[in-house]
C-alpha positions in Angstrom: -23.5 17.1 4.1 -22.7 14.4 6.9 -19.6 13.7 7.6 -20.2 10.3 5.8 -21.0 12.3 2.8 -17.8 14.1 3.3 -15.4 11.8 3.4 -16.8 9.7 0.5 -16.6 12.5 -1.7 -13.0 13.5 -0.3 -11.7 10.1 -1.2 -13.9 9.6 -4.6 -14.9 6.2 -3.9 -17.9 5.0 -6.2 -21.0 3.2 -4.8 -20.5 0.5 -7.3 -17.9 -0.1 -10.2 -17.4 -1.3 -13.4 -14.4 -3.7 -12.7 -13.3 -3.8 -16.3 -13.2 -0.1 -16.9 -11.9 0.5 -13.7 -9.0 -1.5 -14.5 -8.8 0.2 -17.9 -8.7 3.3 -16.1 -6.1 2.6 -13.4 -3.7 1.4 -16.2 -3.8 4.3 -18.8 -3.4 6.6 -15.4 -0.4 4.7 -15.0 0.7 5.0 -18.6 0.5 8.5 -18.9 2.3 9.4 -15.6 5.2 7.2 -16.5 5.1 8.7 -20.2 5.1 12.4 -18.8 7.8 12.2 -15.9 9.9 10.1 -18.4 10.7 7.6 -16.6 11.5 4.0 -17.8 9.2 2.2 -15.8 7.2 1.1 -12.6 8.6 -0.5 -9.1 6.3 -2.1 -6.7 7.0 -3.5 -3.4 5.3 -7.1 -3.3 4.2 -7.5 0.5 2.3 -10.9 -0.4 -1.2 -9.2 0.4 -4.1 -8.0 -1.7 -3.6 -4.6 -2.5 0.1 -5.0 -3.8 -0.7 -8.1 -5.9 -3.4 -5.8 -7.4 -1.0 -2.6 -7.8 1.5 -5.6 -9.4 -0.6 -6.5 -11.9 -2.3 -2.8 -13.3 1.4 -2.1 -13.4 2.5 -5.0 -15.6 -0.6 -3.8 -17.9 1.0 -0.4 -18.0 4.9 -0.9 -18.6 4.1 -3.9 -21.6 1.3 -2.1 -23.2 4.2 1.1 -23.3 6.3 -1.5 -24.5 4.5 -2.6 -26.8 3.3 0.6 -28.4 6.4 2.9 -28.2 8.5 0.3 -29.2 10.8 1.2 -26.2 11.3 -1.2 -23.1 9.5 0.0 -20.0 9.6 -2.7 -16.9 8.0 -3.2 -14.1 10.2 -4.0 -11.2 9.1 -6.0 -8.2 10.7 -6.2 -5.1 10.1 -8.4 -2.3 11.3 -6.8 1.6 10.9 -9.8 3.9 12.3 -8.6 7.2 14.0 -11.6 8.6 12.2 -15.0 7.3 8.9 -13.9 6.2 6.5 -17.0 6.5 4.3 -16.0 3.4 7.0 -15.1 1.2 6.4 -17.9 -1.2 3.1 -15.7 -1.8 4.8 -12.4 -3.2 7.0 -14.7 -5.4 3.6 -16.3 -6.2 2.6 -12.8 -7.7 5.2 -12.2 -9.6 4.8 -15.6 -11.0 1.0 -14.9 -11.9 1.8 -11.5 -13.8 5.2 -12.7 -15.1 7.6 -10.3 -14.3 10.6 -10.6 -15.5 12.4 -8.3 -13.2 12.4 -8.7 -9.7 14.9 -8.7 -6.5 15.0 -9.4 -2.7 15.9 -7.0 -0.2 16.1 -8.2 3.3 15.2 -5.2 5.5 16.4 -7.2 9.1 20.1 -5.7 9.4 19.5 -2.4 8.9 16.4 -1.8 11.0 17.7 -3.6 14.1 20.6 -1.1 13.5 17.7 1.9 13.5 16.1 0.7 16.1 19.7 -0.2 18.6 20.5 3.9 17.7 17.5 5.0 18.5 17.9 2.9 21.8 21.1 4.2 22.5 19.5 7.8 22.0 16.9 7.1 24.9 19.7 5.8 27.4 21.5 9.1 26.3 18.7 10.9 27.3 18.3 9.4 31.0 15.3 7.5 30.0 16.4 3.9 28.7 14.1 1.7 26.8 13.5 -0.6 24.3 11.8 0.7 21.0 8.1 -0.1 21.2 6.3 -2.6 19.2 4.6 0.2 16.6 7.9 2.2 16.4 9.7 -0.6 15.2 6.4 -1.2 12.5 7.3 2.3 11.5 10.7 1.9 11.0 10.6 -1.2 8.9 7.9 0.7 7.1 10.1 3.6 6.4 13.3 1.4 6.0 11.3 -0.1 3.1 10.7 2.9 1.3 14.1 4.3 1.7 15.4 0.9 -0.3 12.4 1.4 -3.0 13.8 4.9 -3.8 17.4 3.7 -3.6 16.7 1.4 -6.4 13.8 3.9 -8.0 16.5 6.6 -7.9 19.3 5.1 -10.4 16.8 2.9 -12.3 14.6 6.0 -13.3 11.5 4.3 -12.1 8.4 5.7 -10.5 7.7 4.2 -6.7 4.0 2.8 -6.7 2.0 2.5 -3.5 -0.9 0.1 -2.5 -2.9 3.1 -0.9 -6.4 2.7 -1.1 -9.8 4.6 0.7 -10.5 2.0 3.4 -6.8 2.7 4.5 -7.2 6.7 3.8 -10.3 7.0 6.4 -9.0 4.8 9.4 -5.3 6.3 8.6 -4.0 3.2 8.6 -0.1 3.9 7.1 2.5 5.3 8.4 2.9 9.0 7.1 5.8 9.3 4.5 6.9 6.0 5.1 4.3 3.4 3.4 2.4 6.8 2.3 5.8 8.2 0.8 5.1 7.2 -2.7 5.2 8.9 -6.5 1.6 7.4 -7.6 -1.3 5.4 -6.0 -3.1 3.4 -8.2 -5.5 2.1 -6.0 -6.6 5.3 -4.0 -10.1 5.6 -5.1 -10.9 2.1 -4.0 -12.3 0.5 -0.9 -11.1 -2.9 0.1 -14.2 -4.9 -1.5 -13.8 -2.9 -4.9 -9.6 -4.1 -4.5 -10.7 -7.6 -3.8 -13.0 -7.2 -7.0 -10.4 -6.2 -9.1 -8.1 -8.4 -7.6 -10.4 -11.9 -8.7 -10.5 -9.9 -12.3 -7.0 -9.9 -13.2 -5.9 -13.1 -12.1 -4.3 -12.8 -8.4 -3.6 -16.1 -7.0 -6.3 -17.6 -4.8 -4.1 -18.3 -1.0 -3.7 -14.6 -1.4 -7.4 -13.9 -2.3 -8.2 -15.4 1.2 -5.4 -14.0 3.3 -6.6 -12.0 6.4 -5.5 -8.4 5.3 -1.9 -7.3 7.2 0.8 -4.1 7.5 3.0 -7.2 8.4 4.7 -5.0 11.2 4.9 -7.8 13.7 3.8 -11.1 13.6 0.2 -12.4 13.6 -0.7 -8.7 13.3 -4.0 -8.1 11.2 -5.7 -4.8 10.2 -9.0 -5.6 11.7 -7.7 -6.9 14.7 -5.6 -3.7 14.8 -8.8 -1.2 14.3 -11.4 -3.4 15.9 -13.2 -2.3 12.4 -13.8 -5.2 9.6 -13.2 -4.3 5.9 -16.8 -5.1 5.4 -18.0 -2.5 7.4 -15.6 -0.1 6.0 -16.4 -0.8 2.7 -20.0 -0.6 3.0 -19.4 3.1 4.7 -17.3 4.4 1.9 -19.9 3.4 -0.5 -22.9 5.3 1.3 -24.6 2.2 3.1 -26.1 2.2 6.4 -23.9 0.6 9.1 -24.3 -0.4 13.0 -23.8 3.1 14.7 -21.3 1.6 17.2 -19.3 0.9 14.2 -19.8 4.2 12.4 -19.3 6.2 15.4 -15.9 4.1 15.5 -14.8 5.3 12.2 -15.3 8.7 12.5 -13.8 8.8 15.2 -10.6 7.2 13.9 -10.9 9.4 10.3 -11.2 12.7 12.5 -8.2 11.1 15.2 -6.1 10.3 11.8 -6.5 13.9 10.0 -2.6 14.6 10.6 -1.6 11.6 8.1 -3.9 12.7 5.7 -2.8 16.3 5.2 0.2 17.8 3.5 3.0 18.6 6.2 1.2 22.3 7.3 3.1 25.8 7.1 2.6 29.1 8.3 
């Protein structure tokens, strides 16, 4: 078995999908997990990007159906988490409007993140190596701070925290382990980026979001493809078992091997 075949099997990506069947399968997956966990709904952080928009649509379908089928209220809570002024915050709100979210809240992480960064810089100074927190380090603080707030809300409201992780992120390790990767359930995990987009179009994700460059929102101007140097077209082709440029394939596989620690559970002895 080639490394490409091994990766595809591990991440569970199909070479082709039936969009309606995939939506149904993922909504049923969410419904079943909510019932089994005896929770009262789902929490999804809406970044304004395509992944969280698709996850929001699936969550809302799941909780609406559960409410109708059981006669009890199940909710989808949409959480907006800007760092200071988020230039595309309107996109996050447009997702909530598109899917008719009745439960939504905004929690600005700027003050908490800056305090954590400052305490970290005090620690550097006390170690005799005064420096600022790196750009990537502060990005990780943002990811983890967002999750702290999500779980604070979810715990008291008895909700499951939904992640937007998908196979095109998993293969590159492009997530913060136990930061934005620490969630209760991941309804997109076996889809590549192209397939996520296919679901987005069927679910009715607002057009401006479909046209945006994918970004983790870790710093101004950051994009996934610019950070990795690998296009999502090549990434998706690879995960569908297609042949891609050998140099790109080598780069993608090196990235996969280099980031194995992010996909692996915490090792024990």
